[in-house]
C-alpha positions in Angstrom: -9.6 11.2 -29.1 -11.6 9.0 -31.5 -11.1 8.5 -35.2 -12.6 6.3 -37.8 -12.2 2.7 -36.4 -9.3 4.0 -34.3 -8.4 6.0 -31.2 -5.5 8.0 -29.9 -4.4 8.5 -26.3 -1.7 11.1 -25.4 0.0 12.5 -22.3 2.9 14.7 -21.3 6.1 13.3 -19.7 6.6 15.7 -16.7 6.6 14.3 -13.2 6.7 17.0 -10.5 5.8 18.1 -7.1 3.9 21.4 -7.4 6.3 23.7 -9.4 9.4 21.5 -9.0 10.1 19.0 -11.8 11.4 15.7 -10.6 11.6 13.7 -13.8 11.0 14.3 -17.5 10.2 10.7 -18.6 7.2 9.7 -16.4 4.9 7.1 -17.9 1.1 7.9 -17.6 -0.3 5.7 -20.4 -0.4 1.9 -19.8 -1.3 -0.9 -22.2 -3.7 -3.3 -20.7 -3.9 -5.5 -23.8 -3.8 -4.9 -27.6 -7.1 -3.0 -27.7 -7.3 -1.2 -24.3 -5.1 1.5 -23.0 -5.3 3.3 -19.7 -4.1 6.9 -18.9 -3.7 7.9 -15.3 -3.2 11.5 -14.3 -2.9 12.6 -10.7 -0.8 11.5 -7.8 2.0 9.3 -9.1 2.0 6.8 -6.2 -1.8 6.3 -6.4 -1.6 6.0 -10.2 1.0 3.2 -10.0 -0.9 1.4 -7.2 -4.1 1.6 -9.2 -2.4 0.4 -12.3 -1.0 -2.7 -10.4 -4.4 -3.5 -9.0 -6.0 -3.2 -12.5 -3.4 -5.4 -14.1 -3.9 -8.0 -11.4 -7.7 -8.0 -11.9 -7.3 -8.1 -15.7 -5.0 -11.2 -15.4 -7.6 -12.9 -13.2 -10.3 -12.1 -15.7 -8.1 -13.6 -18.5 -7.5 -16.8 -16.5 -11.2 -17.2 -15.7 -12.8 -16.2 -19.0 -9.9 -17.1 -21.4 -10.3 -13.8 -23.3 -9.4 -10.1 -22.9 -11.8 -7.6 -21.4 -13.8 -5.3 -23.6 -13.2 -1.6 -23.0 -16.7 -1.1 -21.5 -16.1 -3.9 -19.0 -12.7 -2.6 -18.1 -14.2 0.9 -17.5 -16.7 -0.7 -15.2 -13.9 -2.5 -13.3 -12.0 0.8 -12.9 -15.1 2.5 -11.7 -15.8 -0.2 -9.2 -12.3 -0.2 -7.8 -12.3 3.6 -7.5 -15.7 3.6 -5.8 -14.8 1.0 -3.2 -12.0 3.4 -2.1 -14.4 6.5 -2.1 -13.7 7.4 1.6 -9.9 7.4 1.0 -9.8 7.7 -2.7 -6.9 7.3 -5.2 -6.1 10.8 -6.3 -6.1 10.2 -10.0 -8.3 10.6 -13.0 -8.3 7.6 -15.3 -8.8 7.8 -19.0 -9.8 4.5 -20.7 -9.5 4.1 -24.5 -10.1 1.0 -26.4 -11.6 -0.8 -29.5 -14.7 -2.8 -28.8 -16.7 -5.1 -31.1 -16.3 -4.4 -34.8 -13.3 -2.1 -34.0 -15.7 0.5 -32.6 -13.7 3.1 -30.5 -14.7 3.6 -26.9 -13.4 6.4 -24.6 -14.3 7.5 -21.1 -12.8 9.3 -18.1 -13.7 9.2 -14.4 -13.2 11.3 -11.3 -11.4 10.0 -8.3 -14.5 8.1 -7.0 -15.3 6.3 -10.2 -18.1 8.5 -11.8 -17.9 7.8 -15.5 -18.0 10.4 -18.2 -18.6 8.8 -21.6 -17.9 10.7 -24.8 -18.1 10.1 -28.6 -15.3 12.5 -29.6 -12.7 13.1 -26.9 -12.0 13.2 -23.2 -9.4 15.0 -21.2 -7.9 14.8 -17.7 -5.1 16.4 -15.6 -3.8 19.8 -14.8 -4.0 21.1 -18.4 -7.6 19.9 -18.9 -9.1 23.4 -19.3 -6.8 24.3 -22.2 -7.0 20.7 -23.6 -10.8 21.1 -23.9 -10.4 24.3 -26.0 -7.6 22.8 -28.2 -9.5 19.6 -28.8 -12.8 21.3 -29.5 -11.2 23.5 -32.1 -9.1 20.8 -33.8 -11.4 17.7 -33.6 -13.2 16.4 -36.7 -15.2 13.3 -36.9 -14.0 10.1 -38.7 -10.3 11.0 -38.9 -7.9 8.5 -40.3 -5.0 7.3 -38.0 -2.4 9.7 -39.6 -4.7 12.7 -39.3 -5.7 11.7 -35.8 -2.1 11.4 -34.7 -1.3 14.9 -36.0 -4.5 16.4 -34.4 -3.9 14.9 -31.0 -0.2 15.9 -31.1 -1.0 19.5 -32.0 -3.8 19.7 -29.3 -1.5 18.3 -26.6 1.4 20.6 -27.6 -0.9 23.7 -27.7 -2.4 23.1 -24.3 0.7 22.0 -22.5 2.4 25.2 -23.6 -0.3 27.1 -21.7 0.1 25.1 -18.4 3.3 25.5 -16.3 2.6 22.1 -14.5 2.7 20.1 -17.7 5.2 19.5 -20.5 8.6 18.0 -21.3 7.4 16.3 -24.4 4.7 13.7 -24.8 3.6 10.2 -25.6 1.0 9.5 -28.3 -0.4 6.1 -29.0 -2.7 5.5 -32.0 -4.6 2.1 -32.2 
């Protein structure tokens, strides 16, 4: 979710196989660098493998360019990696959130073969995406300050996770 010169990214903490909960402290949001975060919903092993490949590619970029990737560039990298595996895809939906030039927020999500969906307000992914769309549409306001953005995204996550039996066990919220 986007605010005024800031963004927030949130996820639940449940790791499960169908209706069986395996763990309640699973990490789905990863910090790529200070201004770019990656959320990965979907098959846990694919999410971890994809994260490791993306960290490797980002470190190579840092060595070659001597700077961090912009969020738009990172989104293109994620899209390319997903598309190259399109015949045996990673079963995950990435959400990329970051601050670009002049602290302008950038958010996008993709399907499992790398087709980008850009948005100016919010993006959602995962099993609770239907209820998340409704909660985010009803609670989102443009140009929110970081404190208000934290409260809004927390309430939207809590409201939608309560309506989905495959999500839950608390949440992680990052505001940058």
